[in-house]
Structure formats: C-alpha cells, structure tokens
C-alpha positions in Angstrom: -0.3 -0.2 -0.2 1.3 3.6 -0.8 1.4 6.5 2.0 -1.1 8.7 -0.3 -3.7 5.4 0.3 -2.4 4.1 3.9 -5.1 4.6 6.7 -4.2 7.8 8.8 -2.8 7.4 12.3 -4.8 9.7 14.3 -4.6 11.0 18.4 -7.5 12.2 19.6 -9.0 12.7 23.5 -11.2 10.2 24.6 -13.2 9.8 27.7 -11.9 7.4 30.4 -15.2 5.5 30.2 -15.6 4.2 26.8 -15.2 0.9 25.7 -12.1 1.3 23.8 -10.5 3.5 26.8 -11.2 0.3 29.4 -10.2 -2.4 26.8 -6.5 -0.4 26.3 -6.3 0.2 30.5 -7.1 -4.0 30.4 -4.3 -4.7 27.7 -1.6 -2.4 29.6 -2.3 -3.2 32.8 -2.3 -7.2 32.0 1.1 -6.4 30.0 3.0 -4.7 33.2 1.5 -7.4 35.7 2.4 -10.1 33.3 5.7 -8.8 33.6 6.3 -7.7 36.7 5.1 -11.5 37.8 7.3 -13.2 35.3 10.2 -11.6 36.8 9.6 -11.9 40.2 7.4 -14.7 41.0 8.0 -16.8 37.4 4.5 -16.7 36.4 1.8 -15.1 34.9 -0.5 -12.7 36.7 -4.5 -14.1 37.5 -7.3 -12.2 36.0 -8.2 -11.2 40.3 -5.1 -9.8 40.0 -5.8 -8.1 36.5 -9.6 -6.8 37.6 -7.8 -5.9 40.8 -5.3 -3.5 39.1 -7.6 -2.2 36.5 -10.5 -1.5 39.3 -8.1 0.7 41.1 -7.6 2.7 38.2 -10.4 5.0 38.4 -10.0 7.1 35.4 -11.1 10.7 36.9 -7.6 12.1 36.9 -7.4 11.6 33.7 -10.5 13.6 32.6 -10.9 17.5 32.3 -10.4 20.2 33.6 -7.2 18.4 35.4 -6.3 15.6 33.0 -6.8 13.6 29.9 -6.5 10.5 28.3 -5.4 10.2 24.3 -5.8 7.7 22.2 -3.7 6.4 18.7 -5.9 4.9 15.9 -4.7 3.9 12.8 -7.3 3.6 10.0 -10.0 3.8 12.9 -8.6 0.9 14.9 -7.2 1.8 18.2 -3.6 1.1 18.7 -2.6 2.7 22.1 -3.0 5.5 24.9 -1.5 7.9 26.9 -2.5 10.0 29.9 -1.9 13.0 31.5 -3.2 14.6 35.0 -1.9 17.8 36.7 -0.4 16.9 39.7 0.0 20.9 40.2 -0.5 23.7 38.7 2.9 23.8 36.8 3.6 19.8 36.8 1.9 17.0 34.7 2.0 13.3 35.1 2.6 11.0 32.1 0.1 7.7 33.0 -0.5 4.4 31.5 1.5 4.6 28.0 0.6 1.4 26.2 0.8 0.6 22.3 -0.5 -2.9 21.4 1.6 -5.0 20.2 0.9 -5.1 16.5 1.5 -1.5 16.9 4.8 -1.2 17.9 8.3 -0.1 16.0 5.9 2.4 14.2 6.3 5.7 16.0 2.8 5.5 17.9 4.6 5.7 21.2 6.8 8.8 20.2 3.5 10.3 19.2 1.3 9.5 22.3 3.9 11.5 24.1 4.1 14.6 21.8 0.1 14.7 21.9 0.9 14.0 26.0 3.6 16.8 26.1 0.9 19.2 24.2 -1.9 18.2 26.3 0.2 19.2 29.5 1.1 22.7 27.9 -2.7 23.5 27.2 -3.6 22.4 30.9 -0.9 25.0 32.0 2.1 22.8 32.8 5.8 23.3 32.8 7.1 20.4 33.2 6.1 16.7 33.1 6.6 13.5 34.9 6.5 10.1 35.4 7.2 7.0 37.0 8.1 3.6 35.9 9.8 0.4 36.6 13.2 -0.4 35.9 11.9 -4.1 33.6 10.6 -2.0 31.3 13.5 -1.2 29.1 11.5 -0.3 26.2 10.1 2.8 28.0 13.3 3.9 29.6 15.0 4.2 26.1 11.8 6.0 24.6 11.6 8.4 28.0 15.2 9.3 27.6 15.0 9.5 23.6 12.4 12.3 23.9 14.2 14.5 26.5 13.3 13.0 30.1 16.1 13.3 32.8 15.9 11.1 35.7 15.5 12.8 38.8 14.7 12.2 42.9 11.4 10.4 43.5 8.4 12.8 43.8 6.6 10.5 45.5 6.2 7.0 47.0 2.5 6.2 46.5 3.6 2.8 44.9 6.1 -0.6 45.2 6.0 -0.5 41.1 7.7 3.1 40.8 11.3 2.4 41.1 12.7 5.3 38.7 11.1 8.7 38.2 11.4 11.1 34.9 10.7 14.9 33.9 10.9 16.9 31.0 10.9 20.3 31.0 7.8 21.8 28.3 8.3 25.1 26.3 5.7 27.6 25.9 3.5 26.6 28.6 -0.2 28.3 28.6 -3.5 28.0 31.1 -5.9 25.6 29.5 -8.5 27.7 27.2 -6.3 30.7 27.0 -6.8 31.2 23.1 -7.6 27.4 22.7 -10.7 26.4 21.0 -11.3 23.1 22.9 -12.1 23.5 26.6 -9.8 22.0 30.0 -6.7 21.4 27.6 -8.5 18.7 25.3 -6.3 17.4 23.4 -6.9 18.3 19.3 -6.8 16.1 16.8 -3.1 14.4 15.8 -3.0 13.0 12.0 0.2 11.3 10.2 
C-alpha cells in the first residue's frame, strides 16, 4: 500500500469511560502485571490480579479539567493510549502509556508522547513527570530518547515506581487561553 492510500494515524482525546479506553487499560495492566510476575515470581498475572489493577484505576484524574486520556488509532482502529494529569499548577504527570504489540515500532509511542506533552502545556504545565519500573526497558529508552531526565522520587505512592523522570515543556499557557477546546482537551493529531 502506498503512503497516499495508507489509513491515517490519529491521536484524539477520549473519555476514560468508553469501551475502547477500558480495553486499552486492561491490556496495559495485563502486560505490565505479566512482566512483573514473570520477573519476580516466574508466573503470569492471575485474572483477579488484573481485575484488581484495573479497578484501582478509576480514571477520574485523566478527565477534564485536570487531565486527558489520548488514544492513538490507525485507520480507526485503537493502537495505544497515554494519559496526562496535573499534579499541581505547573507539573503534569504522564500515565498509562501503552501501545498494542501489533503497532509497536511504528512511531506510535513517540506520537503519543508528543501529544501528551502538548496536552500538558495546554493544561498549564511547565514540566511533565513520570514514574516507571526498571524492567520496562523499552519505555526507559523511549523516555530518554524524548528528552526525559532521571530525577529524585517525587512520590512514594507505589511500590512499582522504581525510577522517576521529568521533562521541561516549552511554551506553557493556561487551559482555555486562546484554545478552542475546553479544559486542555487534545485536538486531533493526524499523520
């Protein structure tokens, strides 16, 4: 298929309550839990452990006016997600970055990070932070390539947060300031 006939990639804001968002969250938790339990206990996550992890993520922090969930699609099919939430008026946090296995290596994660950073700026943030695990080596490489630098822990909320990163954002402005989309919602990004 030539580039002119290939279906477009899009990244749009989506409610955390949609079936697509819930499915992506479940896939995200399944993957990170399976990797964790394989590394530390030599097994896969049990369904009840996945259910518990998904239930803990209510998603309210990824909804306007203090957050946003972004979903990447290829030809209309969901390929991945990334969430952004405000920790304070100047600091956003990146959450639940996930790309489905079949869409990996195509630039989706980098596209999601760019859209998440832009959404954080629209929410008024001057910097964006994240925490992750050391065994998620692909994520570590991606964050470093995208200009994130390791920082001291900024919270002690999770036993799974092993390494912390931050990136300074250019051009902060308050949500709604000249933005036609309310509460920092992400406009459609197409490539």
